[in-house]
Steps between C-alpha positions, in 0.01 A plus 500: 500500500653198328159387381425839347838503317438156355156604374639819345775312316255247364266776387780688320618188320145415390438857364825507301437164342150610408621820329752326271362429145470149375782409258690192386784611727489371855663651807747306696369315806699728730283712730457861399502633858677377809293301740613696806340838533791613708718519197276773360534703813873447541741773400732267309416495132493165319619502139218457253519193279324531163239237428604226262281398204474163331308421181314175460414338166316180423739206479345346179337684205137440430424263213176489305399149403289467184171331532527138394219284378394222721583147404133415493436749211744335249382201300786254455299192415617511137863431597413209723450268203822599316832343569785741409744214447276310260586514125212609275491356146374729220235343279445696173161523337437242231476651145169467317435229244647558157764748624817505292797686651654759268841419353806678628640789301803296391318177409313620190623518145735791418334799334580580142633835385167586339313442827749716689471776239121483511498530880748788485287679239185443703657678798713776345357541151662451160676838478776401744618188317460637147307200366161350574386143552134575574445709187509846664634822351858555611477875433223555758570497871270281707254711698534271801868580541562824688838654552537644845758750618596612850224530761270280292417765242407376155698630206300629210601344173601732221234570244596336171350747259808564288585829671843564644554707813781738582537695822587865442532619859436389859495768767420515870219733592378592848170622633493702822218392730415558863713212626804574283600422142369217283758363254385373159658427164397649168588316181478612136469215249477505120344200323497428128506225239763672277247494216331835552329449839636689802368624835630691803378423851575603856418328829572528871526233769676422824731257318691537175353186345146614571571844356642350178199270461257788549681722252514220242125450533445875465719509190299222335186707548656796318630335182528710185596425140811667358476583127815382315619464145658196343840629612394483866497876546244776545298627205567863593638718778304573814533676836324420825493647847367377832529721804838674493652241264521542123619235255599540136475199264643487147508221238841363392642312203557123516808403698490802730366321804321652796685813606329606819556479871317431823138397495458608135738229381328229703155593365624499139682167538199329659282632217727340242646820348846431357590833336402824670632814663373618838588779737388613845478878488389618843441287808701186572219329692480138382123461535415830332743433212355154444148639489612790279638242256161327498329834432737570209438156352122543525524811282651299213287356221567278202493650149229256393274613786544868409426433130193299592379777727549762229347279231796522263754243381820476709717616206337844508600570859838643392368716217 
C-alpha cells in the first residue's frame, strides 16, 4: 500500500510539471504535493499555499565586439626608420640661375601723381576724375565700367540724346490668374527736347524703375513735331479727342504762359510751348488726355505749309 502511494504521488508531480508552460518564471523548489499519501486521505484539510515565482535575468548584458584587423595585415615598416624625437631640417629648393628676387612694395621709388592718375583712369575711366591723362574723352563713360545695383543687376545708363523725361503717372495694376493676383506697375512718361519734339509713352513692369524705362523707350518711338510760331505758341486753335477724353488747345499772346493742367500741361512744357491755353473737357484720365493733346497737335499746320500746298503766297491766306 505504501509503495502504491509513493508511485501515485510521483506520477502526479511529474504530470503537473509537464503541463505547466515554459516561461522565464520558475517555481519555488517546494514540493507541489505532500509526500505522504495519507495526507490526501485524511479528513483534516491543509491550507493551500500559493506557488511563489521568481524571475531570472542575465547578470551581464551582451556586448558586440567589432571585428578588428589582425596585426599581420597592417604594414608598419615605414615607421620603423623614423625617430619621432629627431629634428628634421627643411632644405628649400635652390633658385635657378639668373633669378632676381622682386623688390618689396616699399623699397621702390615713390610713384608720381601722373602715374597714380593714369592707373586710376585705366581702372575707372576718365569720367570719374573729370580730367584725362591718357588722352581719353572725359564726357564718355568707359564701357568696361559697369554700375551694379542690388542683387547684381546692371543699371542701364540714360540715353544721352538731348531728350528730357518726365513721369506723368505711376499706378499699380493687377492681373487675376489661376493662382491669385499678379501685381505690376504702369508708368506714363512724356519725353521732349523743348524745341518742338515731344512723345508720350506707357510701359508696364514688376518694378517701378523697369516700368519707367519701358515707357520712356516707348515715348521715344512715338515722337512728333509741334508746329510753333516765333512767339512759342500755336499757329491756330485745335481740338483733339482720344477715347473719352477731349482736349482744347488755343494760342496765346506773349507773356501769357502755359495755362493748362494735368497731363496737357506736361506735354506742352516738354514740347517747348511757352504761351498757350489748354483745357480738359471730358475725361480726367491722364493717359487719354496726354494722347488727346498729341492728336490735337498733329492737326496743326504751319502757314507756310498750307500756302505751299495751295500754291499761293502766304500773304494771300488771309484774303
